[in-house]
C-alpha positions as a Markdown table, in Angstrom:
| # | Residue | x | y | z |
|---|---|---|---|---|
| 1 | Met | 144.1 | -165.7 | 152.9 |
| 2 | Ala | 142.7 | -164.6 | 149.6 |
| 3 | Arg | 142.8 | -161.0 | 150.7 |
| 4 | Thr | 146.5 | -161.3 | 151.6 |
| 5 | Ile | 147.3 | -162.8 | 148.2 |
| 6 | Ala | 145.4 | -160.0 | 146.4 |
| 7 | Thr | 147.2 | -157.4 | 148.5 |
| 8 | Val | 150.6 | -158.9 | 147.7 |
| 9 | Ile | 149.8 | -159.1 | 144.0 |
| 10 | Thr | 148.7 | -155.4 | 144.0 |
| 11 | Ile | 151.9 | -154.3 | 145.8 |
| 12 | Val | 154.1 | -156.3 | 143.3 |
| 13 | Val | 152.3 | -154.8 | 140.3 |
| 14 | Leu | 152.6 | -151.2 | 141.7 |
| 15 | Leu | 156.3 | -151.7 | 142.5 |
| 16 | Gly | 156.8 | -153.0 | 138.9 |
| 17 | Val | 155.0 | -150.0 | 137.5 |
| 18 | Leu | 157.2 | -147.6 | 139.6 |
| 19 | Ala | 160.4 | -149.5 | 138.6 |
| 20 | Leu | 159.4 | -149.1 | 134.9 |
| 21 | Met | 158.7 | -145.4 | 135.4 |
| 22 | Ala | 162.1 | -144.8 | 137.1 |
| 23 | Arg | 163.9 | -146.7 | 134.3 |
| 24 | Ser | 162.1 | -144.7 | 131.6 |
| 25 | Trp | 163.0 | -141.4 | 133.3 |
| 26 | Arg | 166.7 | -142.4 | 133.6 |
| 27 | Arg | 166.8 | -143.4 | 129.9 |
| 28 | Arg | 165.2 | -140.1 | 129.0 |
| 29 | Gly | 167.8 | -138.3 | 131.1 |
| 30 | Arg | 170.6 | -140.1 | 129.3 |
| 31 | Arg | 169.0 | -139.3 | 125.9 |
| 32 | Asp | 168.7 | -135.6 | 126.7 |
| 33 | Ser | 171.9 | -135.2 | 128.7 |
| 34 | Ala | 173.7 | -133.5 | 125.8 |
| 35 | Leu | 170.9 | -130.9 | 125.4 |
| 36 | Pro | 171.9 | -127.5 | 127.0 |
| 37 | Ala | 169.5 | -125.6 | 129.3 |
| 38 | Gly | 169.7 | -122.3 | 127.6 |
| 39 | Tyr | 172.7 | -120.1 | 126.7 |
| 40 | Pro | 175.5 | -118.7 | 128.8 |
| 41 | Leu | 174.3 | -115.7 | 130.9 |
| 42 | Pro | 175.3 | -112.4 | 129.3 |
| 43 | Val | 177.6 | -110.0 | 131.1 |
| 44 | Asp | 175.1 | -107.3 | 130.6 |
| 45 | Ala | 171.5 | -108.3 | 130.0 |
| 46 | Gly | 170.3 | -104.8 | 129.6 |
| 47 | Ala | 167.3 | -103.2 | 131.1 |
| 48 | Glu | 164.4 | -105.3 | 132.4 |
| 49 | Leu | 161.3 | -104.8 | 130.3 |
| 50 | Ala | 159.0 | -107.1 | 132.2 |
| 51 | Ala | 159.1 | -109.7 | 134.9 |
| 52 | Val | 156.2 | -112.0 | 135.9 |
| 53 | Ala | 155.6 | -114.9 | 138.1 |
| 54 | Val | 154.9 | -118.1 | 136.1 |
| 55 | Phe | 154.4 | -121.7 | 136.6 |
| 56 | Tyr | 156.9 | -123.5 | 134.3 |
| 57 | Val | 155.1 | -126.6 | 132.9 |
| 58 | Ala | 157.6 | -128.3 | 130.5 |
| 59 | Thr | 160.0 | -128.1 | 127.6 |
| 60 | Thr | 159.3 | -130.5 | 124.7 |
| 61 | Leu | 160.6 | -131.0 | 121.2 |
| 62 | Arg | 158.8 | -128.7 | 118.6 |
| 63 | Gly | 155.4 | -130.1 | 117.7 |
| 64 | Arg | 155.5 | -132.9 | 120.3 |
| 65 | Pro | 153.7 | -131.4 | 123.4 |
| 66 | Leu | 153.3 | -134.7 | 125.1 |
| 67 | Glu | 157.0 | -135.7 | 125.2 |
| 68 | Arg | 158.8 | -133.9 | 128.0 |
| 69 | Leu | 162.6 | -133.3 | 127.6 |
| 70 | Asn | 164.7 | -134.1 | 130.7 |
| 71 | Ile | 167.1 | -131.2 | 130.2 |
| 72 | Arg | 169.1 | -130.3 | 133.3 |
| 73 | Gly | 167.3 | -127.5 | 135.1 |
| 74 | Leu | 164.1 | -127.8 | 132.8 |
| 75 | Gly | 163.0 | -131.4 | 133.6 |
| 76 | Phe | 160.4 | -130.7 | 136.2 |
| 77 | Arg | 157.4 | -128.4 | 136.7 |
| 78 | Ala | 158.1 | -125.5 | 139.1 |
| 79 | Arg | 157.2 | -122.0 | 140.1 |
| 80 | Ala | 159.4 | -119.5 | 138.3 |
| 81 | Arg | 160.1 | -115.9 | 137.5 |
| 82 | Leu | 160.3 | -115.0 | 133.8 |
| 83 | Ala | 162.1 | -111.8 | 133.1 |
| 84 | Val | 162.3 | -110.1 | 129.7 |
| 85 | Thr | 165.5 | -108.0 | 129.3 |
| 86 | Glu | 166.8 | -106.1 | 126.3 |
| 87 | Thr | 168.9 | -109.1 | 125.2 |
| 88 | Gly | 166.6 | -112.0 | 126.0 |
| 89 | Leu | 164.7 | -114.0 | 128.6 |
| 90 | Met | 165.8 | -115.0 | 132.0 |
| 91 | Leu | 164.0 | -118.0 | 133.4 |
| 92 | Val | 164.6 | -118.5 | 137.1 |
| 93 | Leu | 163.0 | -121.8 | 138.3 |
| 94 | Thr | 162.8 | -122.4 | 142.1 |
| 95 | Gly | 165.9 | -124.3 | 143.1 |
| 96 | Glu | 167.6 | -124.2 | 139.7 |
| 97 | Asp | 170.2 | -122.1 | 137.9 |
| 98 | Thr | 169.0 | -119.2 | 135.7 |
| 99 | Val | 168.2 | -120.2 | 132.1 |
| 100 | Phe | 169.0 | -117.5 | 129.5 |
| 101 | Ile | 167.3 | -117.5 | 126.1 |
| 102 | Pro | 168.7 | -114.8 | 123.8 |
| 103 | Ala | 166.2 | -112.8 | 121.7 |
| 104 | Asp | 167.5 | -114.1 | 118.5 |
| 105 | Ala | 166.9 | -117.7 | 119.6 |
| 106 | Ile | 163.2 | -117.1 | 120.1 |
| 107 | Gln | 161.1 | -118.4 | 117.1 |
| 108 | Val | 157.5 | -118.8 | 118.3 |
| 109 | Leu | 155.3 | -117.1 | 120.8 |
| 110 | Glu | 151.7 | -118.3 | 120.9 |
| 111 | Asp | 148.9 | -119.6 | 123.1 |
| 112 | Ala | 148.4 | -123.3 | 124.0 |
| 113 | Thr | 145.9 | -125.4 | 125.8 |
| 114 | Tyr | 147.8 | -128.5 | 126.8 |
| 115 | Ala | 151.3 | -129.8 | 127.4 |
| 116 | Ile | 152.4 | -133.1 | 129.0 |
| 117 | Asp | 150.0 | -133.5 | 131.9 |
| 118 | Arg | 148.7 | -130.0 | 132.1 |
| 119 | Val | 145.4 | -129.1 | 130.4 |
| 120 | Val | 143.9 | -125.7 | 131.0 |
| 121 | Glu | 141.2 | -123.5 | 129.6 |
| 122 | Pro | 141.6 | -122.7 | 125.9 |
| 123 | Asp | 144.8 | -120.6 | 125.3 |
| 124 | Gly | 145.7 | -120.7 | 129.1 |
| 125 | Leu | 149.3 | -121.6 | 128.5 |
| 126 | Leu | 152.0 | -119.5 | 126.9 |
| 127 | Leu | 154.2 | -121.5 | 124.4 |
| 128 | Leu | 157.7 | -120.1 | 123.7 |
| 129 | Gly | 159.5 | -121.8 | 120.9 |
| 130 | Trp | 163.2 | -121.4 | 120.9 |
| 131 | Arg | 166.4 | -122.8 | 119.4 |
| 132 | Leu | 168.8 | -124.7 | 121.7 |
| 133 | Ala | 172.4 | -123.6 | 122.0 |
| 134 | Gly | 175.2 | -125.7 | 120.6 |
| 135 | Pro | 176.8 | -126.7 | 117.3 |
| 136 | Gly | 174.5 | -125.9 | 114.4 |
| 137 | Ala | 171.8 | -124.6 | 116.8 |
| 138 | Thr | 169.1 | -126.3 | 114.8 |
| 139 | Gln | 167.2 | -128.2 | 117.6 |
| 140 | Val | 164.0 | -126.3 | 118.3 |
| 141 | Val | 162.0 | -126.8 | 121.5 |
| 142 | Asp | 158.8 | -125.5 | 123.0 |
| 143 | Ser | 158.6 | -124.3 | 126.6 |
| 144 | Tyr | 155.2 | -124.0 | 128.2 |
| 145 | Phe | 154.3 | -121.5 | 131.0 |
| 146 | Arg | 151.2 | -120.6 | 132.9 |
| 147 | Val | 151.2 | -116.9 | 133.8 |
| 148 | Leu | 150.1 | -116.8 | 137.4 |
| 149 | Asp | 148.4 | -113.3 | 137.2 |
| 150 | Pro | 146.4 | -113.1 | 134.0 |
| 151 | Ser | 146.8 | -109.3 | 134.0 |
| 152 | Asp | 150.6 | -109.8 | 133.5 |
| 153 | Arg | 150.2 | -111.9 | 130.3 |
| 154 | Val | 149.7 | -109.0 | 127.8 |
| 155 | Arg | 152.7 | -107.1 | 129.3 |
| 156 | Leu | 154.8 | -110.2 | 129.0 |
| 157 | Asn | 153.7 | -111.0 | 125.4 |
| 158 | Asp | 154.4 | -107.4 | 124.4 |
| 159 | Ala | 157.9 | -107.4 | 125.9 |
| 160 | Ile | 158.8 | -110.7 | 124.2 |
| 161 | Arg | 157.5 | -109.5 | 120.9 |
| 162 | Thr | 159.5 | -106.2 | 121.3 |
| 163 | Ile | 162.8 | -108.0 | 121.7 |
| 164 | Ala | 162.2 | -110.8 | 119.2 |
| 165 | Ala | 160.2 | -108.9 | 116.6 |
| 166 | Asp | 162.3 | -110.1 | 113.7 |
| 167 | Ala | 162.0 | -113.8 | 114.7 |
| 168 | Leu | 158.3 | -113.6 | 115.4 |
| 169 | Arg | 157.3 | -111.9 | 112.2 |
| 170 | Pro | 154.9 | -114.1 | 110.3 |
| 171 | Ala | 156.3 | -115.6 | 107.1 |
| 172 | Ala | 155.6 | -113.5 | 104.0 |
| 173 | Arg | 152.8 | -114.9 | 101.9 |
| 174 | Asp | 152.8 | -114.9 | 98.2 |
| 175 | Glu | 149.9 | -112.6 | 97.2 |
| 176 | Ser | 149.5 | -114.5 | 93.9 |
| 177 | Glu | 148.2 | -117.5 | 95.8 |
| 178 | Ala | 145.3 | -115.5 | 97.3 |
């Protein structure tokens, strides 16, 4: 009898936790429903400079790597193909529409170690900071990727830095402060 009561209590607690998780995800979806997943696809993306297989981890608000955004098409982890073209990045997640990020929207390209529920070796993730489309285009997000073949990482970084050289240039330092 005591074992049955303990089992029922455990099941009720687990169902309560699952209900709270589902409610939170739905609220997050409503909160983020107005955020666009990338930009309209260009008519001509230009030549492909690099394309690699990646594991898409998450997209978060800038500086908040533990708060996943529930943007349509970017809400869940997935295997993906990240292609760098002359005009920007094409992110093709398995089962989702292609997400396009133009070169002039890219603001940050750096290494990361963790995001959401993914912790890897130091600098094992690629962080791509970019400006969302829309009025004012001021909302900046960070997308995290795990490059599946480490030998592709340098080629991918070089290609992104080539198309977004102006945006990724470090801020000028005042020499008088040195």
